[in-house]
C-alpha positions as CSV (number, residue, x, y, z in Angstrom):
1,M,90.7,111.9,94.9
2,C,93.4,110.8,97.2
3,G,92.2,112.2,100.5
4,S,95.4,112.2,102.4
5,G,99.0,111.8,101.4
6,V,101.4,112.0,104.3
7,V,104.8,110.3,104.6
8,Y,106.4,110.0,108.0
9,D,109.8,109.1,109.4
10,P,109.0,106.1,111.6
11,V,112.3,106.2,113.5
12,F,112.2,107.3,117.2
13,D,115.3,107.2,119.4
14,G,117.1,105.1,116.8
15,E,114.3,102.5,116.6
16,R,111.9,102.0,113.6
17,L,108.3,101.7,114.7
18,L,105.8,99.7,112.6
19,F,102.4,101.3,112.1
20,G,99.0,99.9,111.4
21,V,95.5,101.4,110.9
22,S,93.4,101.1,114.0
23,G,90.0,101.5,112.3
24,L,89.3,104.4,114.8
25,L,88.7,108.0,113.9
26,F,89.9,111.2,115.7
27,Q,88.4,114.5,114.6
28,R,87.0,112.6,111.5
29,N,90.5,111.3,110.5
30,V,92.2,107.9,110.7
31,L,94.1,106.9,113.8
32,M,97.2,104.7,113.3
33,Y,98.8,102.7,116.0
34,D,102.4,101.6,116.5
35,R,102.9,97.9,117.1
36,K,105.5,98.4,119.8
37,T,103.6,100.6,122.3
38,H,100.1,100.4,120.9
39,S,99.9,104.2,121.1
40,L,97.4,105.8,118.8
41,W,98.7,108.4,116.3
42,S,96.8,111.1,114.6
43,Q,97.4,111.0,110.8
44,L,96.8,114.7,110.2
45,G,97.8,115.9,113.7
46,V,101.2,114.1,113.2
47,Q,101.4,113.1,116.8
48,A,100.5,110.4,119.3
49,V,97.2,111.2,121.0
50,T,97.1,108.3,123.5
51,G,99.4,105.7,125.0
52,P,103.1,105.8,126.1
53,M,104.0,107.9,123.1
54,A,101.3,110.6,123.7
55,G,102.5,114.0,122.6
56,R,105.4,112.7,120.5
57,R,105.4,114.1,117.0
58,L,106.1,112.4,113.7
59,D,108.5,114.0,111.3
60,V,106.8,114.6,108.0
61,L,109.1,113.6,105.0
62,P,109.1,115.0,101.5
63,M,106.6,113.3,99.2
64,T,105.5,113.4,95.5
65,H,101.8,114.1,94.8
66,T,100.9,112.9,91.3
67,T,98.8,110.4,89.4
68,W,99.6,106.7,89.4
69,G,100.1,106.9,85.6
70,E,102.7,109.6,85.9
71,W,104.5,107.9,88.8
72,K,104.6,104.6,86.9
73,R,106.0,106.4,83.8
74,R,108.8,107.8,85.9
75,H,109.4,104.8,88.1
76,P,108.4,101.7,86.0
77,R,109.7,99.2,88.6
78,T,107.4,100.4,91.4
79,L,105.4,97.7,93.1
80,V,102.1,98.2,94.8
81,L,99.9,96.3,97.2
82,S,97.1,94.2,95.7
83,F,93.5,94.2,96.7
84,E,93.8,90.4,96.6
85,T,94.7,90.0,100.3
86,G,93.1,86.7,101.0
87,Y,90.4,88.4,103.1
88,R,86.7,88.7,102.0
89,R,86.6,92.5,102.0
90,D,85.7,95.1,99.4
91,Y,88.7,97.4,99.6
92,R,87.2,99.6,96.8
93,R,84.3,100.7,99.1
94,D,85.0,103.8,101.1
95,P,83.9,103.1,104.7
96,Y,83.6,106.8,105.4
97,S,81.6,107.8,102.3
98,D,78.5,108.5,104.4
99,M,80.3,111.2,106.4
100,N,79.2,114.7,105.4
101,R,82.4,116.4,104.4
102,R,83.7,118.5,101.6
103,R,86.2,116.6,99.6
104,R,88.3,119.5,98.3
105,E,92.0,118.6,98.5
106,A,94.5,121.1,99.9
107,V,98.2,121.1,100.7
108,A,99.3,121.9,104.3
109,V,102.7,123.6,104.3
110,F,104.7,123.7,107.5
111,V,107.5,126.3,108.0
112,G,108.8,126.9,111.4
113,S,105.8,127.5,113.7
114,E,103.5,128.5,110.9
115,I,101.1,126.4,108.8
116,R,99.4,127.5,105.7
117,L,96.7,125.7,103.7
118,Y,96.5,125.9,99.9
119,P,93.4,124.4,98.2
120,L,94.6,122.6,95.0
121,R,91.8,124.2,93.0
122,E,93.2,127.6,94.0
123,L,96.7,126.6,93.0
124,A,95.4,125.4,89.7
125,R,94.0,128.8,89.0
126,A,97.4,130.4,89.5
127,D,99.2,129.8,86.2
128,G,102.9,129.6,86.8
129,G,102.6,128.7,90.5
130,V,102.3,130.7,93.7
131,A,105.1,132.5,95.5
132,D,104.5,133.1,99.2
133,R,106.3,133.9,102.4
134,I,105.8,131.7,105.4
135,D,107.4,132.4,108.7
136,G,110.1,134.4,106.9
137,L,110.9,131.8,104.2
138,S,110.2,132.3,100.5
139,V,108.1,129.3,99.3
140,Q,107.1,128.4,95.7
141,L,104.1,126.1,95.1
142,H,103.7,124.6,91.6
143,Y,100.6,122.5,90.8
144,E,99.8,121.0,87.4
145,E,96.2,120.0,87.6
146,K,96.2,117.6,84.6
147,E,99.1,115.5,86.0
148,R,98.1,116.2,89.6
149,A,101.8,117.1,90.1
150,L,102.6,119.2,93.1
151,R,106.0,120.7,94.2
152,V,106.6,122.8,97.3
153,E,110.1,124.2,97.6
154,N,112.0,127.1,99.0
155,E,114.0,129.7,96.9
156,D,117.0,127.3,96.8
157,G,114.9,124.5,95.2
158,E,114.8,122.4,98.4
159,R,111.5,120.7,99.3
160,V,109.5,122.3,102.1
161,R,107.6,120.1,104.6
162,H,104.0,119.5,103.4
163,F,101.3,117.0,102.8
164,V,97.9,116.8,101.0
165,A,94.6,116.1,102.7
166,F,91.0,117.2,102.5
167,L,90.7,120.9,103.3
168,A,87.8,120.4,105.7
169,D,89.8,117.9,107.7
170,L,92.9,120.2,107.7
171,E,90.8,123.1,109.0
172,V,89.7,120.9,112.0
173,F,93.3,120.1,112.9
174,Y,94.8,123.5,112.1
175,P,92.0,126.1,112.8
176,E,94.4,129.0,113.0
177,A,96.1,128.3,109.6
178,E,95.5,130.8,106.9
179,V,93.8,129.4,103.8
180,Y,95.2,130.7,100.5
181,S,92.8,132.1,97.9
182,F,93.9,133.0,94.4
183,Q,93.4,136.7,93.5
184,K,93.9,137.4,89.9
185,E,96.0,140.6,89.5
186,S,94.2,143.4,87.7
187,R,96.2,145.1,85.0
């Protein structure tokens, strides 16, 4: 389980902000901070919640959701951070494991002013992908469960803004968002 997979554009007003993890939670989700203003940023809310940048939104960038093995096969020169940081800390231990939450992953898709949530389990049930219409835009979602590969694109094959997180957490941040449920067509 990955939990969250969000990629942001860190450039504001032509300046790149550097982010760190605060260790704090907001609505059961990680708060980041920027090292310039020390504003706290909601990972799933994609905006600053306190500090001089409060209310500013992060632009979500396209991402690839897949397994490490598949990524490494496609991009063999990729480097990753090591758990050997020089600090005495068990990075393999989940500090939030005692929190009571459902750990079902879902993808949040953002089109215009509309947000829709698609549980990955439901996408896996839909052989051949899911075609949907969000805020007037035709969207295709393709999820291959074995490879954990996810693509979200419009009818022209362009990526649509999205990220993956736990469904329960997404429902807290986006309570009005419709949650997709696969309905097998009867013939």
